[in-house]
MARTI-687057 format. One record per atom (N, C-alpha, C): x, y, z; residue in three letters. Coordinates in steps of 0.001 Angstrom, whole numbers, plus 524288, in hexadecimal, padded with zeros to 5 digits. Layout:
N
XYZALA
...
end
This chain:
123
8039B7FB607FFDEUNK
7FFEC7FFE97FFE7UNK
8038C804C87FFB9UNK
8023A808A37FC89UNK
8058480D597FC6FUNK
80419810CA800B7UNK
807A28133180369UNK
806B2816D48074CUNK
8051B81BF68053FUNK
801A181E8A80790UNK
800198240E806D0UNK
8049F8274980820UNK
805D982B0680560UNK
80A1082EE3806D2UNK
807C783329809BDUNK
80B24835CF80CD7UNK
8096083A4080FE1UNK
80C5C83F1B80DBBUNK
809A18437980E1CUNK
80C198484F80BE7UNK
8107E84A0F80FD1UNK
8151D84A2A80D7EUNK
8197184BBD810C8UNK
818E085174812E7UNK
81964852098185CUNK
8189E8571381A74UNK
81C5985B5981846UNK
82076859F081570UNK
8242785D50812DAUNK
8210285FC480E46UNK
81D1785D6D80C58UNK
819FE85F5E8081BUNK
8153C861E780956UNK
814898635E80E8AUNK
80FF2866268106CUNK
8124286BCD81217UNK
80FE386F9580FFEUNK
81139875328116AUNK
810C7875D78176AUNK
8144B878EC8197EUNK
81470879C381FA6UNK
80F0787BB882170UNK
80C4387F4F81E54UNK
807468811382053UNK
8032487CBF82026UNK
803638790181C72UNK
7FFD9874A981C97UNK
80133870EC82116UNK
80638870068223EUNK
8072B86C8C82699UNK
8058886EF582BE6UNK
805D98743082C16UNK
8040D876CF83100UNK
7FE55875E683155UNK
7FB7B8768D82CF7UNK
7F5AE8763182D11UNK
7F4228703B82E8AUNK
7F6FF86C6C82C55UNK
7F60D8670882DC0UNK
7F72986636833B7UNK
7FB8F868348357CUNK
7FCBC8675283ADBUNK
7F94986A8283F19UNK
7F69B86E4F83CE4UNK
7F35B8713F8404AUNK
7ED7A86F4A840DDUNK
7ECAF86B2C83DFCUNK
7E780868F683E33UNK
7E655865B684364UNK
7E39D86800846BCUNK
7E2388653484BCDUNK
7E67E862CA84E59UNK
7EA70865D684FBCUNK
7EF4C863328528EUNK
7ED648613085785UNK
7E9C18635585A65UNK
7E7A68617185F63UNK
7E58785C3285F4CUNK
7E30C85B1985A77UNK
7E0EB855A3859B3UNK
7E539851C4858FCUNK
7E8FE8533F855BFUNK
7ED8184FE585531UNK
7F04F84EAB85A1DUNK
7F167852D085D36UNK
7F4038522D86237UNK
7F10684E7086605UNK
7EB9B84EF6865E8UNK
7E8B784BB88694DUNK
7E91B845E48675CUNK
7E927844BB86292UNK
7E9CE83F9D8608AUNK
7EF7083DB786214UNK
7F2C984117860E3UNK
7F8AC83F3B8625EUNK
7F95083DE4867EEUNK
7F6DB8410E86B84UNK
7F74283FF3870FDUNK
7F45283AEF8725AUNK
7EFF883A278700DUNK
7ECD1835498712AUNK
7EFE18307F86F9CUNK
7F246830B386AD0UNK
7F51F82C678684DUNK
7FA4E82B2286BEFUNK
7FC6782F6886E43UNK
800FB82E7887204UNK
7FF1782C0B87746UNK
7FA5782D44878BBUNK
7F8CF82BDD87E33UNK
7F5F7826BA87E4EUNK
7F3158257B87A0DUNK
7EF9F820AE87A1EUNK
7F1D381C6987639UNK
7F178817A38773EUNK
7F32D8138C873B0UNK
7EFA1812EC86EE2UNK
7EAEB813E686F05UNK
7E7888135C86A79UNK
7E47E8180A86A83UNK
7E44181AD9865E1UNK
7E15C81FE786529UNK
7DE4E81F1B86003UNK
7D9A9820518602CUNK
7D6498208785BC1UNK
7D45C825E085AE1UNK
7D569828108564EUNK
7D3DA82D698550BUNK
7CF7482CDB850AAUNK
7CAF282F2085255UNK
7C6E682E6784EBAUNK
7C2BF832AE84EB5UNK
7BE618316E84CDAUNK
7BA0F835B784C7DUNK
7B4ED832E384DE4UNK
7B16B8361884EFFUNK
7ABAF833E4850AEUNK
7A92E8322284B74UNK
7A5DF82EF384C21UNK
7A2BF82CF984766UNK
7A5418296284356UNK
7AAAC8283A84423UNK
7AD5E8253984074UNK
7AD4B81F9384267UNK
7AB0981C0C83F7EUNK
7AACF8167A840F4UNK
7AFF9813EF84133UNK
7B3FF8156683E33UNK
7B92F812D083E9BUNK
7BBD28142184393UNK
7BAC5818EB845BAUNK
7BD6981A2784A40UNK
7BACC816D384ED4UNK
7B5B08162084F04UNK
7B3088133E852B7UNK
7B49D80D368522CUNK
7B53680B4484D9EUNK
7B6878061784D00UNK
7BC6E804F784E90UNK
7BFBD808AC84DDEUNK
7C548807FB84F95UNK
7C5408080C8556AUNK
7C2F380BC485808UNK
7C2F680C5485D6EUNK
7C0C4806F685FEEUNK
7BC258055685DB0UNK
7B9DA800C785F9FUNK
7BD307FBBC85F17UNK
7C0327FB6985B02UNK
7C36E7F73F85A5DUNK
7C8287F71285DE9UNK
7CA317FBB485EC5UNK
7CED77FC2186289UNK
7CD0D7FB148683AUNK
7C8527FCE786979UNK
7C6657FC3786EF5UNK
7C4F17F6B186FBCUNK
7C3077F40086BB7UNK
7C1247EEB186BB4UNK
7C6107EB3F86C2BUNK
7CA737ECF886A41UNK
7CF617E9B986A9AUNK
7D2107EABE86FC5UNK
7CFC87EE4287329UNK
7D2237EF418784AUNK
7D5BC7F40D878FAUNK
7D60A7F6F187492UNK
7D9A27FB09874A9UNK
7D6EA8003C876B9UNK
7D9AE8031687A90UNK
7D73D8081987C37UNK
7D85280C048783BUNK
7D46880EE4876E8UNK
7D46E8132D872AAUNK
7D3B881876874B0UNK
7D75581B7C872ACUNK
7D69782167873E0UNK
7D414823C986ECEUNK
7CF8C825F786F67UNK
7CC978280586AD1UNK
7CCB782DC486A58UNK
7CE3182F9986605UNK
7CDBC8357F864DCUNK
7C9CE8365C8603FUNK
7C630839B286124UNK
7C20883A5D85D08UNK
7C1F783FD985B63UNK
7C1ED84059855FDUNK
7C261845D28537EUNK
7BD968465D84FB0UNK
7B9B9848B0851F3UNK
7B4F8849DC84EF9UNK
7B1FA8458584C61UNK
7AEFC8468684873UNK
7AC1484274845D8UNK
7AC408437A8402DUNK
7A8B98410183D10UNK
7A87D84229837F5UNK
7A6C2847C6836BBUNK
7A45584A0783AB6UNK
7A20484F2183A1EUNK
7A573853E083CB3UNK
7A9AF8527383F3CUNK
7ACC185651841E2UNK
7B2AA855178426EUNK
7B587858FD842F8UNK
7BB42858C484451UNK
7BE9D855CB84028UNK
7BC97856A483B5BUNK
7BFC3854638369CUNK
7C53B8568B836B3UNK
7C5E785B8F837FFUNK
7CB2485D7B83713UNK
7CEC485B8083B2BUNK
7CCFB859F983FD3UNK
7D0B685795843E6UNK
7D1FF8523B841DDUNK
7CE0884F3B83F96UNK
7CF8C849DE83DD6UNK
7D31F84A5483922UNK
7D2E584E5A835C5UNK
7D65084F48831B0UNK
7DBEC84FDD833BEUNK
7DC8D853098381AUNK
7E1D7853F583A53UNK
7E41D84EC483C3BUNK
7E05E84B4F83E9EUNK
7E2898465F84039UNK
7E449842AB83BE4UNK
7E1258431683783UNK
7E2D683FB7832B9UNK
7E81F841B5830AAUNK
7E8848473B83045UNK
7ED438491882E91UNK
7F22C84765831C0UNK
7F115847CE836F3UNK
7F52F8461183A7FUNK
7F6DE8408283A30UNK
7F2AC83CD483A29UNK
7F4218378683A3DUNK
7F4CE835378352AUNK
7F27383741830DCUNK
7F3A88352882C04UNK
7EF2A830E982AB8UNK
7EC3C82FD082EE5UNK
7E82482B9E82E0EUNK
7E30382E6C82C16UNK
7E09582CDF8281EUNK
7DC5682F80825E9UNK
7D6B782EFB82820UNK
7D61B82BA182BAEUNK
7D0FA82A3882DBFUNK
7D0EC82984833DCUNK
7CC29828D8835F7UNK
7CB708281883B72UNK
7C8DB822D183BF6UNK
7CA8481FD984004UNK
7CDCE8217684440UNK
7D36B8213A842B9UNK
7D669823EC84648UNK
7DC018232E845C7UNK
7DD88820CF84B2CUNK
7DFBA81BFB84ABEUNK
7E122818E484F59UNK
7E70C818B38506EUNK
7E88381A3A85533UNK
7EE0D81A85856FAUNK
7EEF38168685AEAUNK
7F3098135485A47UNK
7F45980F4885E68UNK
7FA198106C85FD1UNK
7FB16811DD864E0UNK
800718130E86663UNK
80306817188631EUNK
7FFE081B328616FUNK
801CD81FB185E89UNK
8026781E91858E3UNK
800D381A2D856A0UNK
8011B8196585166UNK
7FBC2818B884F01UNK
7FB0B81BCC84AB0UNK
7F5F181B94847D6UNK
7F5C181615844DAUNK
7F1D1813608465DUNK
7F11B80DF7843D6UNK
7ED1A80E0D8401BUNK
7E9F28121083F68UNK
7E5BB8126E83B2CUNK
7E0DD813A383D61UNK
7DCDF811E983A09UNK
7D73B8129283B39UNK
7D4A780DBC83CD3UNK
7CFA680D1383C29UNK
7CCC5808AD83E37UNK
7CEC48037783C20UNK
7CF8C8031C836CEUNK
7D0F57FE1783438UNK
7D66A7FC268366DUNK
7DA2E7FFC583678UNK
7DFA87FE3183813UNK
7DF6D7FD4B83E1CUNK
7DCA080009840F3UNK
7DC4E7FEDE8468AUNK
7D9F87F963847D0UNK
7D5E97F7F7844D1UNK
7D40F7F2BD845A3UNK
7D7E17EE7384411UNK
7DB077EFB784017UNK
7DF0A7EC1B83E35UNK
7E3697EBA48423DUNK
7E4C47F037844C2UNK
7E8927F0938488AUNK
7E6C77ED5C84DF6UNK
7E2007EDC484EA7UNK
7DFCF7EAC88531CUNK
7E05B7E4F185234UNK
7DE967E3A684DBBUNK
7DE8F7DDD184C28UNK
7E3AD7DB5684BD2UNK
7E7557DEAD849CAUNK
7ECB47DC4F84964UNK
7F0287DC6F84E42UNK
7EDF77DF4385283UNK
7F0BC7DF9F856E7UNK
7F4967E44C8570AUNK
7F4B97E76A85305UNK
7F8657EB7D85261UNK
7F7AD7EFD2856C5UNK
7F2897F1298584FUNK
7F1B27F4DB85C50UNK
7F3EB7F2DA86161UNK
7F2A37EE36862CDUNK
7F4707EBA58675EUNK
7FABD7EB8E86811UNK
7FD227EA58863A6UNK
802FF7EA4686397UNK
804FC7EFEF86428UNK
8022D7F3AE86198UNK
804247F93686236UNK
803767FB0586805UNK
7FF877F92186A56UNK
7FE927FAFB86FC1UNK
802157F813873FBUNK
804797F39387267UNK
807DF7F127875E0UNK
80D267F36A8761AUNK
80E717F630871B7UNK
814637F90D8717CUNK
814A87FD00875CDUNK
end
């Protein structure tokens, strides 16, 4: 599978980088602090069935989940855009285990089934 490339920051004008960096820094700080403090963090939004399914799967597997919710389909899209720009992950949920983004609902369920989450938490 070919990897998607990322725009090299050297090819982004300083004013554009400043604008990207200024998008909801308090939200990004909140997530960074939660990811440092908690073993399993789910970043999501209300009304999203994938977020609910990922949380339910993690909890059913016995993992303690710290959940951060940012709006719904009807609100706070700019905050969620800032999160997507920061993480590089295009959808919600965004699941972090021991500080590492493991993906969304499908990859989280795969990581539970394979034992990857349990192994990450043992380290």
